[in-house]
C-alpha positions as CSV (number, residue, x, y, z in Angstrom):
1,X,-58.8,-12.1,-0.9
2,X,-56.9,-15.2,0.5
3,X,-57.0,-18.9,-1.0
4,X,-55.7,-22.0,0.8
5,X,-54.5,-25.0,-0.7
6,X,-53.2,-28.2,0.3
7,X,-49.8,-29.1,-1.1
8,X,-48.3,-32.5,-1.1
9,X,-44.2,-33.4,-1.0
10,X,-43.0,-30.3,1.0
11,X,-40.4,-31.6,3.6
12,X,-38.0,-28.9,4.3
13,X,-37.2,-25.1,3.7
14,X,-36.4,-25.3,0.4
15,X,-39.4,-26.5,-0.7
16,X,-41.1,-23.7,1.2
17,X,-38.8,-21.1,-0.8
18,X,-39.9,-23.2,-4.1
19,X,-43.4,-23.1,-3.9
20,X,-43.5,-19.5,-2.3
21,X,-41.3,-18.1,-5.2
22,X,-43.9,-19.9,-8.0
23,X,-46.6,-18.8,-6.5
24,X,-45.4,-15.1,-6.3
25,X,-44.8,-15.3,-10.0
26,X,-48.3,-15.4,-10.5
27,X,-50.2,-12.5,-11.7
28,X,-52.3,-10.4,-9.2
29,X,-50.5,-12.8,-5.9
30,X,-49.5,-10.2,-2.7
31,X,-48.2,-12.8,-0.8
32,X,-47.4,-16.4,-0.2
33,X,-47.9,-18.1,3.4
34,X,-46.7,-21.8,3.5
35,X,-47.1,-24.3,6.4
36,X,-44.7,-26.9,5.9
37,X,-45.8,-28.8,9.2
38,X,-49.7,-28.8,7.9
39,X,-48.4,-28.8,4.2
40,X,-50.8,-25.6,3.4
41,X,-50.4,-22.5,1.7
42,X,-52.6,-19.8,1.9
43,X,-52.0,-16.9,-1.6
44,X,-53.1,-13.1,-1.0
45,X,-54.5,-12.0,-4.4
46,X,-55.8,-9.0,-6.0
47,X,-58.7,-11.4,-7.3
48,X,-59.6,-15.2,-7.4
49,X,-56.7,-17.2,-9.0
50,X,-57.4,-20.0,-11.3
51,X,-56.9,-23.4,-9.8
52,X,-55.2,-24.6,-13.3
53,X,-52.5,-21.8,-12.7
54,X,-52.1,-22.3,-8.8
55,X,-51.5,-26.0,-9.8
56,X,-49.0,-25.8,-12.9
57,X,-47.2,-23.0,-10.3
58,X,-46.6,-25.7,-7.5
59,X,-46.0,-28.2,-10.0
60,X,-43.3,-26.5,-11.5
61,X,-42.0,-26.0,-8.3
62,X,-41.7,-29.7,-8.3
63,X,-44.9,-30.5,-5.7
64,X,-48.7,-31.8,-6.0
65,X,-51.2,-30.0,-5.3
66,X,-54.4,-31.7,-3.5
67,X,-57.8,-31.7,-5.4
68,X,-60.2,-30.8,-3.3
């Protein structure tokens, strides 16, 4: 299952690495693809992810999840 998110504040490769690492720690996540230019993040997981857990992981990395 793929979920797409928009993240504010990413500007460099370190940002990509931090977001990727934190999201990869979530249970069931098998892949994280970050597009730095657009700020979009695609997460592949076994099942639906809890948006609050995704937001917390992105916050832990130092960035902000855009609420839809």
